[in-house]
N, C-alpha and C positions, 0 to 999 in steps of 0.2 A: 308190373305189369307182367312181362316173361316172366316173373317167377311163379306166379299163377297158373301161367299156359303149359310149364314144363311139371307144374305138381299136377293138372290135368290129366295131362296125357299120361303120367306114369300110373295116374287111377285106373287109367283105361287100359293101360299095355298088363298093371298087373290084375285086371279084372280078366282079360282076354289070358290072359296066363292060368287063373282060377275058373275058368271057364268051366273045365272038362270036372272039376269037384263039387261046382254046383247043382240044387237042384233046379229046374222048372223053372219054379217061382221067385227063387233066389235072382236068377237071371232078369226078370221081368222086371223086380224089384232093381237090380243092377239097371235095368236100360231105361226104365222112368229116373233115375238119379241121375245117369247119364243126360238124360235131354233136359231136366231138371236145371242140374249144371251146367249145359249149354247155353238153358234159355238164361240161365243167370248170366251165365260168362258172354254172351250178345250182349246183352240189357246193358252190361256193366261196360261192354266195348264202345257199346255206344254211347254211352255218357261219357266216355273218357274220350269217346272222336271226337264228339263235342265238344265236350271240355278242350279237348287238343285245341282245333278248330277256334273255340273264343282266344284263346291265348296266343295262337298262331296270328290272328287277327290284331290282339293287341298289338303283340309284337313287331305286327308289320307297323301297325301305326305308330310306337315308340319309334320303328325302326326309320320311316321316315320322319320323323319330329328330331330322331337324334341326326340324322343326318343334313338335315334343315339347318339345325345349330353347327355340326360341321362343316357345313359351307359357311354359315355365318362366321363360324370363326375363322376358319380360314379366308374368309376377306378380312377380317380384323388382324388376323394373322399380319396378309398381305400389306395394309395399312399399317400396323405399328413397324414391322420388317423395314417399309419405306420411311416412316420414322424416327426410326432408331438409325437407320444410316444417315438420316439427314441432323439426326443431336447428336451422332457423330462426329459427322466433318464439321458441327457447330464445337461440337465439345473440343473437337481440336485445336480448330481458330482459339477458342475462349482459352485452352492452356497455353498453347503459347503467346496467347494478349496478354497471360497470368504472367506467365516467366518473367515478361517481361518488364510486367509491372512489379512484383514481387521482386527483380531486380534492381527497379529502381528505387520501392521502397525500401530497401535493407540497406541500398547505399545512404538513402537519407536516413533513417535511422542510426544506423552507424554513427553516420555524423551528430546528430543526436544526442546518442549514447558520447560522442567522442566530446560534445562541447558540455552537457550533463557533467561530466567528469572532470574538466578543468573548471565548472561553475562552484562544483563543490569543494576544489580546492581554495579557488578566488574566496570563496564568501566563509568557509571556515577563517583564513588568513586577513578576511575585510576585517579594518576597525569599526564598520559600521555592523557587527554580528557583538560587539562593546555593547550596543546598546538595543540591539535586537536579535536578543538569541534564539540558537533551534532554528536558523531559516534555511537549513542545506537541505533538509529531509528530502521535499521533492527532487532534488539535484541529483540525491543517493540514489534515492530508489530509480530514476530513470540510469544512471551510471550503472547498477547491475540490472535493469530489466533485460529480462531473456525472449520475448515474447514484443509485439509491437505496443507502445506507449498508447494510452486515451487521449484523446484533444484535450480532455480536461488538464491532462499531465505537462503534456505540451505548452497548452495556453500558461499555467501555474511556472513553471522557466521559465517563459516569455516577461511572466508579470514580477518573478525575482531578477533576472535582468534589468529588467528596468527600474526597479524599485533601486539597483545599485546603483547604478549609473546616475538616479534621479540624490540619492545619498550621498555620493561621494563627492556635489557641487553644494550642500550644505556645513553652516556651522550649527552645530546643538548642544544644549545643554539636558544632561540628562542627574539624577539621583544614583549612586553605585558603592559599592563596597569597595575599597582599594587595600591592598597588601603591600601594606609599607616597607621600607628598606628593611627594618627591624624587625618583621616578621607577623605584626598587628594588624589585626583588620581594623577600616576604618571608613566611614562613612562619611561623604563628602559628594559635592555636587562636579561632575565630571565634564568640561566641554572636549567635542570630536569634532576636529579641522577635517573633516571630509573623510575620506579615508588614508589622509597625512598622520595626523597627529593627536594625540591624548593628551590633553594638562587637565593640570587642577593647580590653581595658585598659580606660583613658579614653579611648580615641579610637574618635567616630562613624565609619561606615563607611558606602560607598554601592556600588549596584552597577549598571553595566554593561549596559544590554541589549542591545545594539550587540554587544561584544564579550565577554560572560560570565566577565568578571571583579570582581572585588570591589577597592574601591579608596579607601584614605585619604582622605577630605575635605582638602583643602588648606587648609580652615579651620574652625577647631572651635568651637563653642559656648561661652557663659561656663561660669566656672569650675564653678559648683553643677551646673552638667549634668550632666559630666564625673564629678565628684564621685559622681553618685548612680549612673549606667553604672560606676562604676569598682566600687561594691560590688554591682551585680548581678554583674559580668565574677569576681567573685572570692568569690559567695556559689555553697553550695551544698544540696541540695536537704536537706531541705524545705523550707530558712532562707528567710523572706518577708523583704522589702528594697524600699522606695520608690524607684523611679526613675523617670527621661523617655523615655515613649513618646510618635510621633508617628503618630497616628489616620490622617495623611490620607497616609501612603505616602512620606516626605520631602517632603513639599510645607512645610511645618511648618518642618520643619529646614533646609530652601535659604533658608528668609524667615529664621529665626532666624539663621544665620551672616554673613547679610547683615547684619544691623543694625549699626551701628556700634559699637565698644567705648568705654568711657569717655574713654579717651585720644584715639580718633578723635575724636567726639564735640566733648570741649573744643578739641581743632586745629583744628575746623570755625570756633569764633570767631575765629579769628586773632589778631593782636597787641590788638587791643581787649580778647578771653577771655581772655587772658593778662594783661595789665592790671588787670581785673577779681580774677582768681583771686589774683591776685598781693597786692592790696590787702587781699585777704577772710582771706588769712592772717597778712596786719599785722596786721588787726584782730582775728583771732581770735588773735592772739599776746598782742595790747595786754590784751584785756579777760580769758585767761585768767590772765595775771601781775598784774592785779588784783584779781582774785577769789583768786588765792593770799596777794596780800600786807595785803588787805580780809581775808581767812578767819584770820592771824598778828595782825594787830591785833586782832581782837575776841577770838580766846584771851586774848591781852597785857591787854585792861580789863576780862573775865572776872575772871582769874588775879587783878587790880589789883582789884575790888568785893571780894575774901574776905580781903585785909590792907590795914593802915592803914600800911602802911607806903612811901609813893609811891618808885614805880620810874621812870626816864627810859627806861625801854625800850618805853611804851606812851605814846599818849597823855592818858590819863585820868592815869596818872602824874604826866606832868608836869604838869598842870592842877594835881592836887592840892599837888606841888611849889610852884608859885605861889601857891596856897591858904598854904600853911605860911608862904611869905615872907612874905606882906603880909595874914596873920589880925587884925595889931596894927592894922592901917590903918583908917580908915573903913567902913562898908558900901560906901557909894559909888565910892571908890576901887578896895576891893577887887573891885567889881562892874567894872568897868572894864579892871583887870586882869586880869580871868578873863574877860570878852570878849578880849582882846586875846588871851589864850592860846589861847581859840578858834578866834579868824580865823588865828592860823600853825598851828594844827595842821589844820584843813579843807582848804587847797591841796593838802596832802599826801592827805589823805583821796580829794580831788576830782581828782586828777593823771588827765589822758588820758582823761577823761570825754569831754571835748569829740571828742577826736581820735577815738574810737570811732563819736562820733555823725556825725562829718565824713565818714569812710568810710563810713557805712551808709546817707548822702545820695550820695556819689557813684558809691556801687556802679552802684544803675540807672540816673543818668545816662547812664555808662560805657553801660549796654548800650543805651539808648535811641540814644547816637553806632552803639556797634555796628548797632542796624536800619536806622537813616540811611543809612548805609556798607555794611551789607548789600543794601539796596532799589536803593541806586544801581548798585551792579555786578552787580545782574540788570535793570534796564531797558538799562547799557549792554550785555549778552547778547544781551535782546529789539533793539536797534536794530542791531547785527550783522548776527545768525543767525535773527533771527523769533522765531517761538515753536511753531517746528514740532517741537524736540527740546527738554523740557520738562530733561534731563541737563544743555542748557548755564545754564539757570538756577536748577539748585538749589543751586549753591556760593554764589549770595546770598543766599538764601532760606536754607540753613542758619544762615551764620553771622549772619545778622539772628536767626532764631528761637533761636539756643544764646547769642548774647552779652546778649540780653532776659534768658534763663533763668538765666545767668550773673549777671547781676545782682541778680533777685528771689532766686536762690540765697543772693548773698553780704547785699545788703541785711537780709534780714529775719533769719536769726541774728543779726547783729551788732547791727539794731533791739533786740534780744530782750536780748543780752548787756550792749549800751549800759543797758537797763533795770534789768537785775539790778544790774550794778556802782554803779549810783547810787542805787537802792535800799539798797544795802549799807552803803555810805559814807555817804546819809543818814539811814539806822537808827544808823550809831556816832557822829556829830557829835549828832543826839539824844540818846545817852545823854551826850555830855560836854555838853550843856544842861540836859541833866535832874540829872546831878550839881552843878554848877555853878550849878544856879538853887537844890540844896538845902542846897549850904553858904552860899550867901550869905545864905538862910532861916536858917539853922543862925547864924551872926554877927548877923544883923538881931535874932533873941533875946536873945542876950548882952547884946550892945547894950543893953537894954532893963534 
């Protein structure tokens, strides 16, 4: 609009400037054009003014509408500000409460992870896993979890612990593949005694947690333990049998199979130990032979006491025969003859008693000799290798102790046997002396 006004004014000024050059007709024509242009401009301005008024009214209505909306929005803003303030306070309170709860739950889940980690080791090493493998997946996942565990995982961990507790009180039989001592695979029934023992027949088994396999022990314990588990393996419910149980889950069994057997223990004594055992066997045989001999002599003498006919098969009968042969002699001669007969019988009754006594005395001396030689070997090992490894000294110490034990084990029974044999022979000689004294007294009374 401003551009049109400027254009009209410019035309009028241009017309005024060039009026002198134009003719009267031309000026009239120019006046008409100006009037016409003025009328057109006035009409256009009226239209524009009307349009401006309409637009102004529309803008005012729009302004009132916008002002209303602004007022509503301001009220809504006040409400939202108030709600935001309240929410801020509530959020602060809830954040503080969340921190407390997260702290409690963090401690709780820390305990859960710790329990899950302990459970992983316990389940993997448990003999129950030999029957039910791959049970530790849930516990392993909970032990490694970074976030919060789910209720299902916690419940699965609870069930796993409960199953372990229940299975620890059961005696179960199940088929399995056993790796024998020579490396062969064998299909056999396995009996699990809680979480304590795995057995098959009269053999103890172990569970390898690394490979998940059941292996036969390379060395079995003593026969009395194997007999007990053999009874258990062959028993059927509701039978009750006595058996060997390892409450340490294999530790005691491992120590038990490492203990040397009787033959290995004797071998630790070395040559001196074998000499002691040989002497002990010789002494034992002599003592038993003498006891059997004296028992036979005692039986013959008891039979002789019940009859008056002398028999040369027993000492008392031979003494009675001497009495019969010399009963016509005087009392002193008869007494000398009978004493001579007793002296002839005594060596046979006391034979080998000195040998038993000597063996009983030599055995502990040989044990002392083995002790000295064992200590010498120990000190030689210390001199060569130092005291860093006790196993290097174990051989000498074992020889020292085993020979001492063997010497005492041989000496004590031989001393008792010697005392027994000597007592039996002495009692028989006393019977002979008593009978001889009676016969002499009878002869003395007859001579009066």
